[in-house]
N, C-alpha and C positions, 0 to 999 in steps of 0.2 A: 504476621505479614498484613500489609494493608489491605484495604477493601478495593475490585477494580475499578477505576475512574470511569471505564467503558467495557459495558456488555452486551454484545451483539447474540441473538440468540436466532437460529432457523430463517437466517436471512433471505428471501427471494425478490430475483426481479425479472421479471419477464416484458419483452417488447413487442407488440402485438403487431401480427404482418396484417395488411389490406391490400384488398386487390379488387378490382372491377371498378365499375363508374361510380357504384354507390360507399365502394372503400369499407365494406364488409369484412369483418376478421375473419381471416383462412388459417388463422396458426400464430406461433409466438414463439419467438426467441428467446430461450431461456440462459438469460445472460449470468445470473447468479442463481442456484438452489441450493438451499437449507444450509447456510453459513454460520459458524459461530464463533467466536472468541471473545475475549477480554484483555485489557490494558492495565495497569496499575500506574500511577503515576511516577513519573520517572522512568519508566520503562519501554522500549521500543519492542515492537512486532513488525515484524518483516512479511510481507507477501508477496512470493515469488511465483512464476509460472510465464509459458510463452505468451505472445501476445493472444489477445482474445479470448483469454480465459475467464475474465470478470472481476481482475485487481482494481482498475480503474472505478468498475462501478460501485464495488463493495466502498472503495473510500469515497465517494460521491454520493452516495445513502447516507453513509455516518455521519457527514455534515450535512444531509437533507438537499443538497443541490438539486437532486433528483430523489424521486419519492419511491420507497421500495412495495412492492406489490403484497408481501407477509413477512412477517416477523417482526421481532423485535428488537430495539437500541435503546438501551437506557446509558444515561451520559450523567455522572455527579447523581444518581437515583432517581433522574428524572426519564420519563419514556419521549423520548425523541420522535417515534413516529406519530403521536399522538398531539405533538405539540404545534401551535398554528398561531399567528398573528403575534402578538406582544412576545407571548411566552417564547415562540421558537427565534425572534427578534432577539430577546437577550441569551439563550443560549448559543446563538451562532459568535457571540461572542466570545464565549468561551470555546468554542472549536473553531479551527481556522486550517486552510489549504494551501497549501504551494505549489504551483502546478509545475507541469513538466516543462514547457516551452518558456524560456525566460522572455522570447523575444514575443510571443504571442499574448504572454500575461498582462503586460504592463501598456497600457494606454501610451500611444506617440505623441498624445498631444498635451501630456501631463508632466510636469516636471516633477524631479523625485520629491521637491519636497509637499508638491501637491499629492503624488500618490501614496508615499506614506502616513500624509493628514489625512486620506479620504476615510478612513475608517473611523477617527477621532471625531471626524466632522458629521458621520454619519449619525454618531451614538452622541452627540452633543456634547464632546469631552476637550474639543480643541482648545475654546474659549479659555480652559483652565491649565494654563502652560502647555498649550498642543507645540508651540513651534519649540518648546527647550526639548519637549519630548521626542520630537521629531529628529533633532540633532544627537539626544542620547541615541535613539535608534539606530542611526549611521553608525557612530562610534561601535555601538556593539557587534557590529555586522562588520565590520572591517572597512567602513567608509568614509570617505573625507567628508565631514559636514559642510565644511567650504562650496560643494560640488553640488549641492542641493537645488540651486536654480538650475543645472543641466536637464536636458531630455534623456529618455533610456538611449536613443540612437548614439549617443556619445559616450557610452560606456559599454565595456565587453560584456561576453554571454554569462561569465560567471560573477561579475559585479550585478549585472541585471538580476542574476537570482538572489542575491545578497540582498538587492531592492526589494524582491518579492519575500524574503525572510524576515527582512523591517517592516515591511507592511502587514504579515501572518501577526507579529508580536506588538504590534500598536496597541490592541486592546486587552494585552497582559492573559492571551488565553490558556487553558489547562492541556489542552489535546491538539497537536498538530498533525494533519493529515499530509503526507509527502507523497504526490504522487510522481515518482521519478524522477527526483530533483536535479539527479546529475547527467540525467542519461544524453542531455542534448548538448552536455558541455566536453571539452578537451579531455583527455585522461590526466593530464597535467594540472588541471583547474580541480577537476573532481574530488581530490584529495583534501583541497583547502575547504571546499563546501562542505563534505563530510565532516573533515576536524569541526569548523566552525558550530554545525549542528551537535556535535557530543558536546563541545564546550558549553552553549546554550542550555543543554537538558542539565548536564550538571551545575551550572549556576542558577537555572531558574525553574528546577522542578519538573520539565513539561514531559509529556507523554507523547510518544509518536507511532503513528502508524505509518510505516516507511515501504511504499509499493516500489518493485523494481523488477527487473529481468537479469539486473548482473549479480550473479549469484556472490561475487568476490565482495562487491560493496555490502550486500545482505550481510555477510557472514562478519565483516569488521563492525556492523554496526548495532546488528540487532541482538538481544537478550532471546525471543522466541522468534519463532520461523513458520509461517504456514506457506506449504506448498499448494496450489490451486490449479486444477486442471477441470477444464469445459465447465465452469461454475460452482466447483466443488473442491472443498480442502480434501486433499487426499492423504497430506502427513504434516504432521505439525507436533512441535515440542521446542524443548530449548536448542538455542543455536548449535551450541558445540555435538549436542547427541545428533541433532539431524544430519549436520556435514558429516561427523565422523562415522555415525553408524547408520544412515538411511535402511529403510526399510519397505519402502514402495518402491517398484520398478520404476515409475517415472522420475521420482527424487534419484533414484541410482544413473539412470540414464542421464538426467542434466548434470549431474556432480560429473560424469565420468567424460562431459564433453569438456569439462573446464582443464586448460593443460598446467602440469606440473613441473618446474622449472629443472626438476632433476630427470636427467636423459633415462638414466636405468630405471627408476621407478616408473616414470611415464610409458615406458616400455614393457614394465614388467606386470601393469596393473590391470584390470578386468576393462573392458571399452564396453558400453552398453549404447546401441545405436538405435535410435528410433526411427522406424519404418513409417511411409504412410503419413498421411495427412491428418490433422486434427479435425474431426467430425463436426459435422455443422451443428450449432447448437439450437437451431430449427428444430432438429431432428437428430437427436441424442441416441446414441448405443442404449439398448435396454441392460440392466440388470450395472457392471460396473463400467464407468463412461471411458475408461482407458484401455478396455479390453481388445481394441480393433488394432491396438500398437503395442500389446502386452506379450512377450515369449513365455509367461507363465500361464496361457489364459484355458480357461477349462471350461466343460458346460455350466457348472455353478456360477462360473463370471457372469453369463449371458442371462441367465434369470432370476440373480440375489445381486440387489445393490450393497456392498459391504460397509459396516457401518464405520465411523471414526471412532476405533476404541484401542486401549493399551494392550501390549501383548506381555504374557509374562516374564519375558527375559529382557524386554525395553525398562528405561530408566523412568522414573515418576515423572507424567506430563508429555511423554512421548507417545504420541497416538498416531495408528496409520489406519486409513480405510482400504485393506486389501484383504482377500481370502487367503493368499500365499504369501503374507507379509513375511521377510526374512532378512536378517541384518547383513549386508553387506558393506565393506570396506572398499571405498572406490576413490579415496584420496589417500 
């Protein structure tokens, strides 16, 4: 088995809370708290969870769009958190990002030709066959190269997302962070974009970090799934294992909310309903952060944060952070 192309260890991000006339720090929002994972070339890691759990923040730290508070990010053997200047500039050519909103992520004043060519110009590669490279990229993502002179408002949402994917591919990256790339698209368009991403991965050997809240999309596209809650990974493992044999109560609740098209199975299966609201990341609960909404909570949950470990009855690589983890078939 090949070595991971990306290794994230104990990643932490805190956003300071400031108040008063002097803007003194009075607290911190704990957006990400000790997240660790790895991705190999040609593999897809899916990160799922409710809004505000730290998924997008994690993705932006991986690409150094925001700086981590602590932790390690190693990409192709290089420590990303220590890189700066020219070294960081070169690393970013190998790590690209596709954003959630295809309407906001494209400059409305630039044509498609200029948008896709922009990374080539920044890295001084356009003069060496840049125009032909733009045509190749448009064909690669299923766009007509004859439309290169058009502006973003002349394309549909799905086409705009394809433009964003083409732009991300311009510098031949090894890793692409996909921040909810299909959540803003119609359901009928989502499948086309997901199939495109899978085809590109097969052809180019890309590694993906796929951030999403749609569990069905993640199951279809990802090799490994990490479930996040309030800044921490609570369950992680092979996609089939996590979906078919979830062990953490939070994962079980998320999966039980996914409808089954068979009415008989839908009525017969166990439903776990999450009660209450997600606690504030500025003041997370002690111990297990999920305990305020968990039906298995005990005194131990309040005093001790459970480590992310494998259980004796779990498949290799299936890790859970829960004192009372128990396999439950919910789908």
